[in-house]
N, C-alpha and C positions, 0 to 999 in steps of 0.2 A: 503493499500499500503506500503510505508517505515514505519517500526516501530521506532517512536521517543522515546519510553520507554526504548529499548534496543539498543545501538549503537554498530554497527557490523563494523569491518574492511574489505575492500574488499581484498580478498585473490585470486590473480591471479595464485597462485600455484595450486589451487583446482579449475578446470574449472566447472562452475555452468550454464554456456551458451554455447551450442554447437559451436558457431562461433563468440562469441564475440572477442575472442583473435586474429582471422583471420582479422576481420573488424578493430580492434585497429591497428593491425601491418600494414595493408594496408593503413590506413589513415595517419599514421606517416612517412610510405614510400613515400607518396605523397605529404608530407608537402612542402609548397612553401610560398613565400611573393611576393607581387606585384612589389616591388622595384628592383627585380631581372631580370624584363623584361623590355628592354629599348624601352618604349613606344614613347620616344621622337623621335626615327627615323621615326616615322608616321607623324611628324608635316608638313613637306613639302607637302605631298600627302594630308594631311587634308586641307591645305589652299586652295587648287584647287578642293576639293571634292564637287560634286553638290548637294548631299543630307544630308547635316550635319544635318538637323533638325530631319530627321527621325533616323539617328544614336544616336543622343542625347536623343531622345524619347525612343528608345530601351533601353539605358543604365540606363535611370531614372526608367523605369518600372522594370528592373531586379534588381535595387538597392532596391526598395520597397519591391520586394518579399524576398530578402535575409535578409533585415532588419527584417521583421516578423519571418523568420525561425531562426535568431540569438535570438531576444529579447523575442519571444513568443514560437514559435513551439518547438524547441528542450528542452527548459527549461521546459515546461509543461509536454511533454512526458516522459522525463527523471525522473521528480518528481514522477510519478505515477507508474514506473516500479518497479517492487519487485527485480528483479535480479541487484546486485551491479555491475557486470560487464557490464551488457547492459547499465545501468545508465551512467557508465563511458565512453562507447562508444559514446553515445548520447551527452554527454557533450563535447567530444573532437570534434564531429561533428559541434556542435554549435559555438565553437571557429573557426572552419574553416570557417563557414557561416559568421562570422564576418570579416574575411579576405576577403571573396568575396566581401562583400558590400563595404568594404574600397578600393577594387581593382577597381571598377567602379569610385570611386572618384578619383583614381588615374589617370585613363584615361581622366576624365573630367579635373583635374587639368593641366595635361599635354597639352591637346588640346584647352580648351576653356577659355574663361574669367571668371570672377566671376559673372558678371552680366548675361552671357548665363547660368551658371550653376545654378543660383538662379531661373531663368525663367523656367528651366526644373523641378526643384523641385517642383515649384508652379504649374506647368502643372500636374505633379504627383498628387498633392493634389486635383486637380480640375477633374482629368479624371475619368470619371463614370465607365469604364469598368475595369480599374486598382482597384479602390476603391472596387468595386464589389467584385472581386475575393480576395482582402486581407480580406475583411469583412468576406466572406463565410468561408475562411480557418481558419482565427482567431477565429470564433465563435466555430469551433470544438476543436480547442486547449484550449479554455477557458472553455469548458463544460465537461471535464473529471471528472467523478464521480465513475466510475465502469469499469469492464473489457470491456463492451460493447462500452462505450463511449471512452475508451482508443483505442480500435481497430479503431473507426471512426476517431480519431485524427490522428493515424498512417496512416491509409487510405489517409487521406487529406495531410499529409505529403509527402507520395509517389506521389500523384498527383501534389504537387507543385514541388518537385524535378525532377520527371520524364516526366512531361507533360507541366504545365503552364509555366516554364521557357523558353520553346523551340520557342515560337513564338518571344522572345527576342534574343535567341541564333541564330536564322536562319540568320540574316543579317550579322552579323561580319563574320560568317562562309561563306556566299555566298561571300562577298567581298574578304576574304581571298582566296578562291577558285579561284579568278581572280587575284590574286597577290596584292590586294589593302588592306591597313591598316593591314598588316600581323602581326605586333608586337602587337597591341591592340587585335587581335584576338588570339594571343598566351596566353593572360591573359584569354579570353573566354574560350580557349579550356583547360586551367589548372582547370578553375571552372566547366567546363562541365564534365571533369574526375571525380571531387570530388563528383559532384551531381548524376553521374551514381552509384559510391560506395554507397552514402545515399540512393538512391531509392532501390538498391538491399538489402542494410542492414536492414532498417526500414521495408521495405516489407517482410523480412524472418522473423523478430521479430513479424510482424503483422500476418504473416501466422501461427506462432505457437500459437498465442492467439486464432485465429480463430479456429483452430482444437479442442479447448476446448469446443466449443459451441455445443449443440445439433443441428441435422440436420434442424430442423424447424427454429432455431434461424440464422443458417447459410444461409438458404434461405432468410429470412427476411434481413439480413444484406447485402447479395449480391445485392437485389433489391434497397435497400437504396443507395448503392454504385454506382450502374449504374446509377440511377436517379441524384444522387449528381454530377456525373461526366457529365452527359448530360447537367445539368444547366450551369456548368462551360464552358463546350465546347460550347455552344451557346453564352455565354458572350465572349469567345475567339475569335469566329468567327466575333463579332461586333468590338473587338478590333484589329484584324488583318485587317479587312477593314479600319477602322480609320487610322492605322499606314501605311499600305503598299499600298494601292489601287492607289494612286497619282504617285506610281513609278512602277506600273505594277507587283508586286510580291505578291498580296494577294492570288492568288490561289495556288501558290506554297508553301505559308507559311501554308496555311490551311491544305494542304496534309501532311506537316510535322509536324503539331500539331496533326492530326489524328494519324499519325505513332507513335508518343511519347505517345498518349493516351493509345494506345495498348500496348506499353512497360510498362506503369505504371501498367497496369492491370495484366500483365504478371509478375511483380514483387511482386504483392500480390498474385499470384498463381490463378488469375482469367481469363476467356476467353476473347478474345479480342472483342471490340465494333465495330470496323471498318474495312472494306475491305483493303486488302492489296493495296498499290498504289505505282507507281514509284516515288521516290523522286529526287529533282532537283540534277543531278549529280555534278553540281557545289559545292552545299552545302556538299554532301557526299565527295567531293574531300578535302573540307575545314575540315571536320570532321577528315579525316585520314591524314591530313598533317603530313609529317615527318620533316618538315623544323624546325630549331630551332634557336633561335638568342643569346643563352647563353649556354657555355659548360655545366653549372649547370644542365640543363635539360636532357643532354644526358645521365645523371645516373637515372634520375627519370622517363624520357619520358614525352612527352607532348601530345600524340595522344590519341584520344578517341576510345574506344573499346566498341561495342554495346553488352550490357550484354545479355548472352544466358541464357534461363531459364532451368536450370537442377541442379543437384546436385552441391552444392557449395563446392569449394576446394579452397586451397591457388593459383592454377592455374587460378581460376576464375579473379582474379585481377593482372594478368601479362599484363599490358597495353602496 
């Protein structure tokens, strides 16, 4: 992979990766910090909010996944890429993942006591489904030795960014669609917008690697990928039941999870696994929310646009 015997400077004046510059510019255009969103405006509604436990667990699970993506995922994948521009893009993505993880803590700190926060993070360590998906994804990140294992790690990254986050994203979007906890949901919508970019970008880099394999190896990797996704999907169904069954949302969240599993596969250039289903219109309204709470975002935009799988241009990332 990266040659440590000869040190080369990254030269952005001579493109070596077709879309690395596009992805870099889009991420910097989207740059934000959690402190720019007035989450404190949610405090009054939070005090009377009936399902605080579900909300806290959702944020705790999201924090774990973004911590893995920050500390392991983007680092390990970028370390094994040959192209210096692609390595730089993933390093930038890793920095944004750290901002995402910190942003959940910002919501926690604003709404919850230290004791409540500590209890949630203990729950994260003890929850079998959360630990299962963290372990499965991390194993792929830590097993990179060649192009095949690099593709598997990138496949796993896209699943995390485009699929596994969304059982957690559902609830803040669902509440925002009803006008509840809208400022906290704005943080989620900004994170979601970044994850959409990361899923498309890493998926595109992975597709370029996939094209270099002979047809027999491609068939083998596709089979591995669908089996890996199915294993994670079955775990996600259990996690969804545990989190959402008591408030009657499990069935709707499962639809949303399947919808995003298909999106992850599309980002990787693969055929969908699940049939199309109607997604809860309240959640789709939460995704497309145009409301903003700070003029800062009127320049960058905070609405989520579902990525279309087609030729990628600058226009792809006009959210």
